[in-house]
N, C-alpha and C positions, 0 to 999 in steps of 0.2 A: 621537370620542375610539379611544385605542389604551386598547387591550384584551394584558393577557397572552398571549392569543394568536395575536398583531403575534408571539411571540421562542421560536421553536420548539425553543431545548437548556438545558438548564438546567446549574449551573454545574457543576464538576467534569467533566463527560459531553462521554465521547469523539464528539467533531466531525471528521470525515472519519477523518487519520491522522494525527491529534493530541489531545489534550484543553484544556480549556479552567478559566479559573480564574478568579476574579476579575468575576464578567461582572458590570455596570452590573444591572438589573432596574427601576429606578429609574423608570417612566412617563413622567414628570416631567423627565424628565431628555432634554438633548438630545443623550446618547450612551447612552441606554438599546438595551441588548442589546448592552455594549462589552463584548466578553471577553479575558482573554492567555487565548496563545496558552503551556505550558509546556513537552510536550513529545511524543514521538511515542509513539500505542496503538493499539494493533490495530483493524483497521475491524470496524465493528459487521455483524450477520446473521450469515449463512453463510461467508461467503470472507475470506478470512483469508491477509494481508500480510506477517505477520512469519513468519519464520522462523527455524531454527536451522542457524545457517553457519557452515565453518571459512574465514574471510577468508582465512587463508598455503594454503590447497587450498580449492579451494572443490567439486570435480570431489571431496571425502570429507566432500561437510558433507551429512549428514540431510536437510533440508527439513522438520524436523518441525516444524511450530505451534509459536510459543510467545507467547508475551505479556510484550513489552518494559519492564513492570511489577514481571514476577514470572516471571519467566527459570526456565524449566526445562532449557536445555540442558547439554549437560554436556560436560569436558574440555576442547579450544580455539575450540569451539563459544560462539558470542555470538548472541543474541538479536536478529536484522537485519532494522528493516521495507521492504518495496519500496512504488513508486510505479504500483500501478496491473499490466498483468499485462504478458507480454513483449510488445514494440511490431514487430511485422513490417516488416521496410523494403526497396525493390529502388531503389534510384536509380540510375542510370547506367551500366546493368546489375551492378549489385551488388550481390546479396539481405544482406542483416544481416540479425541481431534482437540487440533493443539489451531489456538490463532496470536499468530505473533504479531505484537503493539511496539511500537515506536514510542519507547520510555521516555525520549531525550531529542531535541531534534538533527541530525546530522550531521557532523560537519566533518573540513576534510579539504583534500582536493581529486578530484580528477584530470584527468586529459581524456578528450574527443575526436582527438585526433584523429581519423583514418589511416593515417600514414604516419610514417617520423620515427626516430629513435625512443621516442615516448612515444605513444602509439594504443590510447588503451590503460597505460596506468594510473592509480589511483589507491590513495592514503585516507583511509576513511574511519572516523570514529561511530562506529552506530550502540546504543544501543538498545535494546527491544528484553520486552517481557514479554516471555509466554506461559497464556494461556494451559492446559490442561483438560481436559473435559473428559468424562470416564463413557464411550465408544458404546453404541446400539450394538455390533453386530461385531464379527470379523472377520467377514466379508464385504461388507459396506456399514464402516460402525463411524459417520455423521445422517444426518440429516438433509435431504435436497429441495431447496425449492425447485419448482421439475416445473412445464409452462408458463414462464417470464422470458417474453421473447431477448428480451437485454437485461443481467442480472446487474443490482448495485448499479443504478441509469436513477432511480431515486423516483422510478413510477413503481410503488406495488402489485406486483402482479404469481400468477401461478400459486398454484398450491404446496401443501408441503409432501412427500411422498413414504414417509415414514416416521417411529416415534411419538408424542404424545399429542403433534397436530397431526397426521397422517389424515390426509383427505381434507382438511380444511383449507382455504385461503389464506394465502401469507399477510401478517395486519402487520410486522415488523419487520424488520432485522434485530435478527437477536441473535446470541449465541446459542447453542443447541445445547 
């Protein structure tokens, strides 16, 4: 017998980087747990993935944490959501830092049920932009903020470990 505990999320709940709606909670339905993905949402928890970004001049971005459903960005900045942390890559002798930004809201369906014939299935449309920056070195391509107890929580802490700002206090979240 399936119980309601086999479906871990509620309707209109942030799920990863998207918001769910119109979920089928009928435990006797073959699509129990299927939900529509309606748009981007901020990650739950201390680490946030949406930042105020000036797409025309990214170095001028405040990179302040924002909520895409109630943006507080000002001026030329818009609330942009990013997929995960900066990705350090070294391949073929070329270091790089990759930043992935959702360029359009996520749409589609996802089944959040833990059991059943369609558990875990999804059909999503994800449009992303990947910005690739030259890295600093093969062993460690991207600079890091060290000494910040909770990364990307809106409280600027720690210092830059390498690069142009090595040893200096982190002023704002910015691209490497």
